[in-house]
C-alpha positions in Angstrom: -74.5 51.7 70.3 -76.4 54.7 71.4 -74.5 57.0 68.7 -73.3 56.9 65.1 -69.8 56.7 64.8 -66.9 56.0 62.6 -63.9 54.1 63.3 -60.5 53.8 62.0 -59.3 50.3 62.9 -55.7 49.4 62.5 -54.4 46.0 61.4 -54.3 43.3 64.0 -56.8 41.8 66.8 -55.4 44.0 69.3 -55.9 45.2 72.0 -55.1 48.6 70.4 -53.9 51.7 72.1 -57.2 54.1 71.4 -58.1 57.4 71.0 -61.6 58.5 71.4 -62.2 61.7 69.1 -65.3 64.3 69.8 -66.0 66.7 67.1 -67.1 70.3 67.4 -70.3 71.9 66.9 -71.7 71.5 63.3 -69.3 68.7 62.4 -69.7 64.8 62.1 -68.2 61.6 63.1 -66.0 61.8 60.0 -64.5 65.4 61.0 -61.9 63.9 63.3 -61.3 60.9 61.6 -58.8 62.3 59.2 -56.6 62.6 62.0 -56.2 58.9 62.6 -53.1 58.3 59.8 -51.4 60.8 61.6 -51.7 59.5 65.3 -49.4 56.8 66.5 -48.5 56.3 62.9 -52.1 55.0 62.1 -51.7 52.1 64.8 -54.2 53.6 67.0 -57.8 52.7 67.1 -59.7 56.0 66.6 -63.4 55.9 67.6 -65.2 59.1 66.7 -68.7 59.4 67.7 -71.4 61.8 66.4 -73.2 64.1 68.4 -76.5 63.3 69.3 -78.1 66.6 67.9 -79.0 67.6 64.3 -78.7 71.3 63.9 -79.2 73.4 60.8 -75.8 75.2 59.5 -77.4 78.2 57.4 -80.9 80.1 57.6 -82.6 77.9 55.3 -81.9 74.7 56.8 -80.1 73.2 53.8 -76.8 72.3 55.5 -77.0 70.1 58.5 -74.5 69.2 61.1 -74.3 67.8 64.6 -73.6 69.0 68.1 -73.2 67.6 71.7 -75.6 70.4 73.0 -77.3 73.6 71.7 -74.8 76.3 70.9 -76.5 79.4 69.6 -76.7 83.1 70.2 -80.6 82.9 70.1 -80.6 79.9 72.5 -77.7 79.5 74.9 -77.4 75.9 76.4 -79.2 75.0 79.5 -77.4 72.8 82.4 -79.9 70.2 81.4 -78.7 70.3 77.6 -75.0 70.1 78.5 -75.6 67.4 80.8 -77.4 65.3 78.1 -74.6 65.7 75.6 -72.2 64.5 78.1 -74.4 61.6 79.2 -74.8 60.4 75.6 -71.0 60.6 75.1 -70.4 58.8 78.4 -73.0 55.9 77.7 -71.3 55.6 74.1 -67.9 55.1 75.6 -68.9 52.6 78.1 -70.5 50.5 75.2 -67.4 51.2 72.8 -65.2 49.7 75.4 -67.1 46.6 75.5 -67.5 46.1 71.3 -64.2 47.2 70.2 -60.3 45.8 71.1 -59.6 48.8 73.0 -56.3 48.5 75.5 -57.8 50.0 78.6 -54.4 51.0 79.8 -53.6 53.1 76.7 -57.0 55.1 76.3 -57.0 58.9 75.5 -59.5 61.3 74.8 -59.5 64.0 72.7 -61.9 66.7 71.8 -62.2 70.0 69.3 -64.2 72.9 70.4 -67.5 71.8 71.7 -66.2 68.3 71.9 -63.3 69.2 74.1 -65.9 70.4 76.5 -67.2 67.0 76.7 -63.6 65.4 76.6 -62.9 67.7 79.7 -66.1 66.3 81.4 -65.4 62.6 80.9 -61.5 62.9 81.7 -61.9 65.0 84.5 -64.9 63.0 85.8 -63.0 59.4 85.4 -59.3 60.5 85.3 -58.2 57.0 86.2 -59.8 55.5 82.9 -57.7 57.6 80.6 -53.9 57.9 79.8 -54.1 61.1 78.3 -56.6 64.1 77.5 -56.2 66.4 74.5 -58.3 69.5 74.4 -57.9 71.2 71.3 -59.3 75.1 70.6 -61.9 74.5 73.8 -62.7 75.8 77.2 -63.2 74.3 80.6 -66.5 76.3 82.1 -66.5 77.3 85.5 -69.6 75.3 86.6 -68.2 71.9 85.2 -65.0 72.8 86.6 -66.4 73.1 90.2 -68.6 70.1 89.8 -65.9 67.6 88.7 -64.3 66.5 92.2 -62.1 63.5 91.1 -58.4 63.7 91.9 -57.0 64.1 88.2 -53.2 64.4 89.4 -52.3 61.5 87.3 -53.9 62.3 84.1 -51.8 64.1 81.3 -53.2 66.7 79.5 -52.5 68.5 76.4 -54.3 71.8 75.6 -53.5 73.4 72.3 -55.2 76.9 71.2 -54.9 79.3 68.2 -54.0 83.0 69.1 -56.3 84.0 66.3 -59.1 82.1 67.0 -62.2 83.7 66.1 -64.7 81.2 67.5 -63.5 80.4 71.0 -61.0 83.2 72.3 -57.3 82.3 73.3 -58.1 83.9 76.9 -60.6 80.7 77.4 -57.8 78.4 76.5 -55.6 80.4 79.0 -58.1 80.2 81.7 -58.6 76.2 81.0 -54.8 75.9 81.5 -55.0 77.7 84.8 -57.9 75.5 86.0 -56.0 72.3 85.2 -52.8 73.6 87.0 -54.8 74.5 90.0 -56.3 70.8 90.0 -52.8 69.3 89.6 -53.1 67.9 86.4 -49.8 67.3 84.4 -50.1 69.7 81.6 -48.6 70.7 78.0 -49.9 73.9 77.0 -49.0 75.1 73.2 -50.5 78.4 71.4 -50.1 78.7 67.6 -50.3 81.4 65.1 -53.6 80.0 64.0 -57.4 80.2 64.1 -60.2 78.0 65.1 -58.3 74.9 63.4 -55.8 72.2 63.6 -52.8 73.1 61.4 -50.0 70.8 60.0 -47.7 72.0 62.9 -50.2 71.7 65.7 -50.9 68.2 64.9 -47.4 67.3 64.5 -47.0 68.3 68.1 -50.2 66.6 69.2 -49.0 63.4 67.5 -45.9 63.4 69.1 -47.1 64.0 72.6 -49.8 61.3 72.1 -47.0 58.8 70.8 -45.1 59.3 73.9 -48.0 58.8 76.0 -49.7 55.7 74.6 -46.6 53.8 73.3 -45.0 53.4 76.7 
């Protein structure tokens, strides 16, 4: 496997309904794994890869995290940076589908913040592969959206955003919603009175939505 990753493996041999979960900037493979018991009642295989780039979270470099591409005020990401992160996630997905007991007909991809942008790229780049896309507190950039030409009208999407998000403004979530609608993507959009986070309420709604899509 090309990336470190964490796994929630349900009981049984499978194949299992599967959720690939992509963390945000500065987090790690374990960041979203805590969602696993709440998704499909813990019956989903949850695969959480870790971004390939190690980043400092404080000026002294005492605290480290991981990212899919650089994202700082002093060094905005280049198109090559973003493409490298997306490519690493895509390569990981190919390997994970071969290694783990994934039900390919019940595969979802979920991403939070920066990981959500990568999830957009993977899902809109190969929409036939996924039953569902969940984009949490994230954004779909203009250039990425324009570069992805596949017909995504059969891909169900869930987009949620906090109205008090101080990292990724809610306007960017609304803009992403408009772009998905323009592409003909079947979409459920929700806003919550929260910051850059996942709350019990938003998680409950997300879990119900995923349960409906992956258990049918």
